[in-house]
N, C-alpha and C positions, 0 to 999 in steps of 0.2 A: 706818711707813718704806717708802719703793720701792728695791729693786735690782735693781743692775746687773744684765750679761748673768752679767757675771765673777762676781760674789757667789752669783747663782743656779746658773750650772752646780757650782759648790761645795756648795749644798744640795742639788739636785734630787736624787734617786734615777736611773740611768740612763736607766728608759721614759720618764720624763718632761722628762727632758733631749734624749730626740732624739723627742720630739715637739715640746720646745722649736724644735731645730734646722730640723724640715719646715714649723711654722707659718712663723718668723722667712722663712725664702727665700717660704712661698706669699705672704705680707705685703709683700715686697722685689719678687717680680716681679709681685703683685697680680695672682694666680691667680685663675681664675672671672670675673672681670670682662669682664662681656659690653656692648659698648656700644650692640647691637641689640637686646639686652632686658634694659630698665630695673629688671625684677622679679627677676631673677636673682640670688640672693646668692653673692659673690664668698667661695671658701675658706677667707679668713685672716676675715673675718666669722664664719664657723662657729667659727674658731677661738677668734678673741674672747670669743667668746658660751662655749666649755666650756671654758676656762682653767683654771677653777676644780677640775674633773672633775678635767683631766688633771695639774694639776701642785699641786693643793691652795689650799684657799680665803687660805691663810697666803700665800702668792706669786702671789694673780692678780692684783692688782693692778697689779704686778710686770710681770706676764706681757705683761697689756691695754697699758699702758704700751710698752712695746717694739713691739708687734705696730700700735700705732695710730702711733709715731717711723717703723718700718720701711716703712709702707705710704704712712706723708705724708697720713696724713688731711686734708685738708680741710675747711672751717666747714659747708657743706653735710652733706659723711659723718660727721661728729663729731654733727653735731645730728640726722641718721636713726636714729643707733647710740644716741642717749642716748633718744629720743622712742620707741622699739623696746627697749631695752632693761629689765634688771630694777635693783634695784636697787643692788646688786652693783657692778654694770657701768656705773650709772652713775656711781656714785664712782671708780670707778676713771678714767672720765672727765673726770670733772671734777678729778683730781688730776694729770692726764696734761698738762690746757691747759698751765698755762706751759714744756709742753717741747713743743706742737705750733702756738699762735696768736700770735702780735705780732701785739699791739692787740686793742680792742674786741670784734672781730666774734662774737666768743663769749660775752659777756655774756651774752643772753638765757639762754642755760644754768643759768650760774649764779644768774640770777634766779629762774628756773623751782625749785632748788633751795632757795634760802631761801626759797620762799612751802609747803615742806612740812615735815610735822611729825617729820622722819626725820632724826635726831638724827645718822646719818651721813653723810646728803647735808650736812647744813646744817654738819658738820664739813670736810667737803670742799671746798665752796661758798665760804670764807673762809681759804680759803691763799691763796698769792703771785701767782695771777692774779688774784681780787679786792684783794687790797693794790696790785695797781700798774692796774687799772682800774676798778672801782667805782666810779663817784660818790660824794663826800660822802656826801650823804643817803640814799642808797641803803646806802653803808657803816656809817650808824649805825644806819641799822637793823637792818641783820646782826649788830653788837654786840651790842644789845638782846634779839635773836631765839635766840644765842646763850644770852645770862643765861636768858630766857623759857622755852625746849628744854632747860636744865642741857649743855647744851658750854661743857666748860672754854674758857676765853679764851685758853686757850696755843695752840689753835686757829689763831686769827686770825692770820693771818701780819703782820708790822710794825707791829704792835699798838701801841706804845710809839711810836712815827714818826708814823702817822696818829692817833693822839688827843691829839699835844703841842700842848697851846694851843687845843684845840676846844673852848670855849668852847659851843656848841648842843649837843655830845654831852654835856658834863656836864650842860646843862638835863635832856634827857633824861633823863639816867641819876637827877638828883636826882628829876624827875615819877614815875620809873617807883617808886623807893624809896622813895617818899611814898605812893603806893596800896595797894603791898604792906606798909607798915607799916598804914596804914590799915583794910585786909582781917583785919589778924590773921596776917600771913603773912611769913614769914621774909626776910631779903634775900639774895641772891644773895652769897656771901661774896666774889666780885670785883669787887662793883660796886665795893666802894670800892677797890679795885686800881687802876680805868681811873680812876674818878675823879681818882682822886691823878697819874696820867699825865698828864690833861691841864690837870693845874695849880691845879685848883679844891679839892683835899682836900691837906692838907699830910701826909704822913708820920707824924707824931706822930699825927694824927687819930683 
């Protein structure tokens, strides 16, 4: 869950709160950016990378989101940070996308995360940004990826709305369930829940 600045101020110790004040000021002013030197790393990006160390891992996602928003990070900047970042930094960036990007320009980041088997990245990638912009085919495969990797479907934003009446998703889920059963494997407990949402399985089944 992403926390607001007010919530962070109430929860962070004094040293971390002072660090955050400085970090946000640098992000707002885009301190350290040098158009003449494309290889220079802006100060706020260094803060983005070290947020967990200074504010704690429990608050790192929220702090990184605030930094990205203050810096008005555009899609090229987000793409570079994602490509260069650790798994934790990538997860924070994915969670921040709904607050940063209007339109599908950042979908390659979501799609990349969905190709991994890192459950933290998969869960972050199926949030509100994917719900808004991921196409039907890719979204259906994202739902299957969650089932395959064990990511709870509660992570999938707007699942009831997007699954409603989706007969193709129902077919894919039924095929997946049949494959699991034939191989003597358990069917993920969330699968029938999604089938019910598609309208292809009654709640009494």
